[in-house]
C-alpha positions in Angstrom: -87.8 -2.3 91.0 -85.2 0.8 91.9 -83.3 -1.4 94.3 -83.2 -3.8 91.8 -82.1 -1.5 89.2 -79.3 -0.3 91.5 -78.5 -4.2 92.9 -75.6 -5.2 90.5 -72.7 -3.2 90.0 -71.0 -3.7 86.4 -68.4 -6.3 86.5 -65.1 -5.8 85.4 -63.0 -8.8 84.1 -60.0 -9.6 85.9 -56.9 -9.2 83.4 -54.8 -12.5 83.2 -51.9 -12.7 85.8 -48.9 -11.4 84.2 -46.3 -14.5 83.3 -42.6 -13.6 83.3 -41.2 -13.5 79.8 -38.9 -16.4 78.9 -35.6 -15.5 79.0 -33.5 -14.7 76.0 -31.8 -17.9 74.8 -28.3 -18.3 75.7 -25.3 -19.0 72.9 -24.2 -22.7 73.6 -20.7 -21.3 73.8 -19.8 -24.4 75.4 -21.2 -26.7 72.9 -19.7 -24.5 70.1 -16.3 -24.8 71.7 -16.5 -28.4 72.4 -17.8 -29.2 68.5 -14.6 -27.3 67.5 -12.1 -29.1 69.4 -13.9 -32.5 68.5 -12.6 -31.1 64.6 -9.3 -30.7 65.8 -9.0 -33.7 67.3 -10.8 -35.9 64.7 -8.7 -34.2 62.4 -5.2 -34.4 64.2 -6.6 -38.6 64.8 -6.7 -38.6 61.1 -3.2 -37.2 60.2 -1.9 -39.4 62.8 -3.3 -42.3 61.6 -2.3 -41.0 57.9 1.5 -40.8 59.5 1.3 -43.7 60.9 0.3 -45.7 57.6 3.7 -43.7 56.3 5.7 -45.2 58.7 4.5 -48.7 57.9 5.0 -48.4 54.1 8.4 -47.0 54.6 9.1 -50.1 57.2 7.7 -52.5 55.0 9.4 -51.0 52.0 12.8 -50.8 54.0 12.3 -54.8 55.2 11.9 -56.0 51.7 14.4 -53.8 50.2 16.8 -55.4 52.4 15.6 -58.9 52.0 15.5 -59.1 48.3 18.7 -57.5 47.5 20.7 -59.6 49.7 18.8 -62.8 48.0 20.0 -61.3 44.3 23.6 -60.9 45.1 23.3 -64.1 46.7 21.8 -65.8 43.7 23.8 -63.9 41.6 27.1 -65.4 42.6 25.4 -69.1 43.4 24.9 -68.6 39.6 28.1 -67.4 38.8 29.5 -70.5 40.9 27.2 -73.2 40.5 25.6 -72.4 36.8 27.1 -75.2 35.4 26.0 -76.9 31.2 28.0 -79.3 30.3 28.4 -81.7 27.0 30.3 -84.5 26.2 32.3 -82.8 23.3 33.6 -79.5 25.6 32.8 -80.9 29.4 31.0 -78.0 31.8 31.3 -74.2 31.3 30.5 -71.8 34.1 27.5 -69.5 33.1 29.4 -66.5 33.7 27.7 -63.4 31.8 27.8 -60.6 34.2 25.8 -58.5 31.6 24.0 -61.0 30.0 22.4 -61.7 33.8 22.1 -58.2 34.2 20.1 -57.8 31.0 18.0 -60.7 31.6 17.2 -59.3 35.1 15.5 -56.0 33.2 13.5 -57.4 30.7 12.2 -59.5 33.3 11.5 -56.1 35.5 9.9 -54.5 32.4 7.9 -58.1 31.6 6.6 -58.0 35.3 5.6 -54.4 35.2 3.9 -54.0 32.0 1.9 -57.0 33.4 1.0 -55.1 36.3 0.2 -52.1 34.5 -2.2 -53.6 32.2 -3.9 -55.6 35.5 -4.0 -52.8 37.4 -5.8 -50.3 35.2 -5.0 -47.1 37.3 -4.6 -44.4 35.1 -1.0 -43.3 35.2 -1.3 -39.8 32.8 0.3 -39.7 29.1 3.0 -41.4 28.5 6.7 -39.8 28.4 7.3 -39.3 24.7 10.8 -40.7 22.9 12.5 -37.7 23.1 11.4 -37.1 27.2 12.5 -40.7 27.5 16.3 -39.7 26.0 16.1 -36.7 28.6 15.1 -37.9 31.8 15.2 -42.2 31.6 18.2 -42.7 30.0 20.8 -40.9 32.4 19.1 -42.9 35.0 18.7 -46.5 33.0 23.0 -45.6 32.0 23.8 -45.0 35.6 21.8 -48.0 36.9 22.7 -50.5 34.3 26.5 -49.5 34.7 26.2 -50.1 38.5 24.9 -53.2 38.1 26.7 -54.8 35.7 29.8 -53.6 37.4 28.4 -55.1 40.8 27.7 -58.1 39.2 31.6 -58.1 37.3 33.1 -58.2 40.6 31.7 -61.1 42.0 33.8 -63.0 39.4 36.6 -61.9 41.3 35.2 -61.1 44.8 32.9 -62.6 47.3 29.8 -60.6 48.1 31.3 -59.6 51.7 34.1 -58.0 49.8 31.6 -56.3 47.3 29.5 -55.0 50.0 32.3 -53.5 52.1 33.8 -51.6 49.3 30.4 -50.1 48.8 30.2 -48.8 52.2 31.5 -45.4 50.5 28.3 -45.0 49.1 26.4 -42.8 51.6 29.6 -40.3 51.8 29.8 -40.0 47.9 26.0 -39.2 47.6 25.9 -36.3 49.9 29.0 -35.0 48.0 27.3 -35.2 44.4 24.0 -33.8 46.7 26.1 -30.9 47.4 27.5 -30.4 44.1 24.5 -31.4 41.6 21.7 -30.4 44.0 22.9 -27.4 46.2 22.0 -29.1 49.4 23.5 -28.2 52.3 23.6 -30.9 55.0 24.2 -30.5 59.3 27.8 -31.2 61.6 26.2 -34.9 62.6 25.8 -35.8 58.9 29.6 -35.6 58.9 30.5 -36.4 61.9 28.5 -39.7 60.9 29.9 -39.8 57.5 33.4 -41.3 58.4 31.9 -43.5 61.2 29.9 -45.7 58.9 32.2 -45.5 56.2 35.1 -46.0 57.7 33.3 -48.5 59.6 33.0 -51.0 56.9 35.9 -49.9 54.8 38.1 -51.6 57.9 36.0 -55.2 57.5 38.2 -55.2 54.3 41.4 -55.3 55.9 42.2 -58.7 56.9 39.5 -59.8 53.4 41.4 -63.3 52.0 39.8 -62.7 48.8 41.4 -59.5 47.7 41.6 -59.2 43.6 42.7 -55.4 42.6 40.2 -55.6 39.0 37.1 -57.2 41.6 37.7 -54.3 43.9 38.4 -51.5 41.0 34.9 -52.8 39.5 33.1 -52.7 42.9 34.3 -49.3 43.4 32.9 -47.9 40.3 29.4 -49.4 40.8 29.3 -47.4 44.3 29.8 -44.0 42.4 27.8 -45.0 39.7 24.9 -45.9 42.5 25.4 -42.9 44.5 24.7 -40.9 40.8 21.7 -42.9 40.2 20.3 -42.4 44.2 19.9 -38.9 43.3 18.7 -38.9 39.4 15.8 -41.3 40.8 15.0 -39.3 43.7 14.5 -36.4 41.4 12.2 -38.2 39.1 10.2 -39.7 42.0 9.4 -36.2 43.5 5.9 -35.2 43.7 5.9 -32.8 41.1 7.6 -35.2 38.5 4.3 -37.2 38.4 6.1 -40.6 37.9 5.7 -43.5 40.5 7.6 -46.3 40.9 6.2 -49.2 38.5 6.1 -46.6 35.6 9.7 -45.3 36.2 11.3 -49.1 36.4 9.2 -49.2 33.2 10.3 -46.9 31.5 14.2 -47.5 32.7 14.0 -50.9 32.2 14.4 -51.6 28.8 16.9 -48.6 28.1 18.9 -50.5 30.4 18.6 -54.2 28.7 19.5 -52.5 25.7 22.9 -50.8 26.7 23.5 -53.9 28.6 23.1 -56.2 25.4 24.9 -53.8 23.5 28.2 -54.1 25.7 28.0 -57.3 26.2 28.1 -58.4 22.4 31.6 -56.8 22.4 32.4 -58.2 25.6 31.2 -61.8 26.6 29.7 -62.2 22.4 27.0 -65.0 21.7 28.7 -67.7 23.8 25.6 -67.1 26.6 23.0 -67.2 24.6 24.6 -70.8 22.9 25.1 -72.2 26.6 21.4 -71.7 27.2 19.8 -73.1 24.1 18.7 -76.7 25.1 20.5 -79.5 23.3 20.1 -83.3 23.7 24.3 -83.5 24.3 23.5 -80.7 27.4 23.0 -81.0 30.8 22.5 -78.2 33.5 20.6 -76.0 30.9 17.5 -75.8 32.8 19.4 -75.2 35.9 20.7 -72.4 34.8 17.3 -71.2 33.6 15.7 -71.7 36.5 17.9 -69.4 38.7 18.0 -66.8 36.1 14.4 -66.9 36.5 14.3 -66.3 39.9 16.9 -64.0 39.7 14.6 -61.7 37.3 11.9 -61.8 39.6 13.9 -60.8 42.5 15.6 -58.2 40.6 12.3 -56.8 39.5 11.1 -56.8 43.5 14.1 -55.0 44.4 14.2 -52.4 42.1 10.4 -51.3 42.7 11.1 -51.6 46.4 14.9 -49.4 45.5 12.2 -46.9 44.2 9.8 -46.9 46.8 12.4 -46.5 50.0 13.8 -43.3 47.7 10.2 -41.8 47.6 9.6 -42.5 51.2 13.0 -41.2 52.6 15.5 -39.5 50.6 19.0 -40.7 48.3 21.8 -40.3 51.2 19.1 -42.3 53.4 19.2 -45.0 50.8 22.9 -45.5 51.3 22.6 -45.0 54.8 20.6 -48.2 54.6 23.2 -50.0 52.1 25.5 -50.0 54.3 23.1 -51.9 57.0 22.5 -53.9 53.9 26.2 -54.6 53.7 26.2 -56.3 57.9 23.6 -58.6 56.5 25.3 -59.0 53.2 28.4 -60.4 55.4 26.4 -62.6 57.5 24.6 -64.4 54.6 27.8 -64.7 52.4 29.8 -66.3 55.6 27.0 -68.9 56.2 26.3 -69.8 52.5 29.4 -69.4 51.4 31.3 -70.6 54.3 34.1 -67.6 53.7 36.2 -67.2 56.5 35.7 -63.8 58.4 38.0 -61.7 61.3 37.6 -60.5 64.6 38.1 -57.3 63.3 35.6 -57.5 60.5 33.2 -57.8 63.5 34.5 -54.8 65.0 34.1 -52.7 61.2 30.3 -53.6 61.3 29.5 -52.7 64.7 31.5 -48.9 63.7 29.6 -48.7 61.2 25.9 -49.4 62.4 27.1 -46.7 65.4 27.6 -44.2 62.7 24.0 -45.5 60.9 22.9 -44.7 64.4 24.2 -41.5 64.4 23.5 -40.4 60.9 19.6 -41.4 61.4 19.3 -39.5 64.7 20.9 -36.4 64.5 21.8 -36.0 60.8 20.3 -34.6 57.7 20.3 -31.9 55.3 20.0 -27.9 56.7 16.3 -27.0 55.9 16.7 -23.4 53.6 15.2 -20.5 55.0 13.2 -19.8 52.0 11.8 -23.8 52.7 11.2 -22.8 56.0 8.9 -19.7 55.4 7.2 -21.7 53.1 6.6 -24.5 55.6 5.1 -21.5 57.7 2.7 -20.2 55.3 1.5 -23.3 54.6 0.3 -24.0 57.9 
């Protein structure tokens, strides 16, 4: 019995084997950096996409501006040459009333903009009051109406090609006005390119066989007013002004039509309205109306693209592009109206295009120190 009692010693329970504690998890630095890089890449890609969209929109606005500008100039001259209303008693009379023609263009522009705003339905904020329109819109409408009316008046005496040649000084005039009115400064390349691109088209007028002093004066006056208009519309289309192209044209068009019809009542009388009234003894009335309708629609689209180009670029760039348009207008005028073109005029066009290339590549306004500081802070 005693042997049995002392037989078995107490069993000591075995401790479970000690397993190695899991190593602390390391922060996924690589993943965090990769995620940040992905976000930066995504943001960069988004900004590049937005920039590309803006470039496409700018290119489209400039292209359509070229098309509508040249088309309207050609349609206006075509109306003056072939817009005849004939009666058995008085014979045939040409519809050569530039002020009334421009007023019709403005009325079409206003009507089309009102229809677009009604259909579009987007909120454009509160409309400007009468006093605000007198202060902001009337100066633009005055410059616009006077410049277009003088340009159309010049087409009574000269061909579109010569009209565009005399308008070649627009970029230089606009630069001088920007310096005087907006206190802008331009780099050296701007001053180098201006005489080249302006002088090139001025050279085109040396052998112009359809020169007329009255037409030349009207075209020069239109050029000066066009520069003033570009500066005013550039300020109104600034992002802080909160006025888009359609709304600005809708504001400006009735004021311009009112001013033009007031002057036309004294200079052209009521003859254009008498000619446009249908009658059993009249022929050609509906053809003239057709030209006016097509011209009015073209003028509306031209005005819209004009504002768009200004908002996407600048007032000076608009006038520089205007000189490129001059070159195209010369070719179209020669092709449509068969007016002669000399070799020296072709050389002038080439010089002008070279000047345009200089300005687009190297020229432009000098950025002020305050603007640079603001840009650094924004970054």
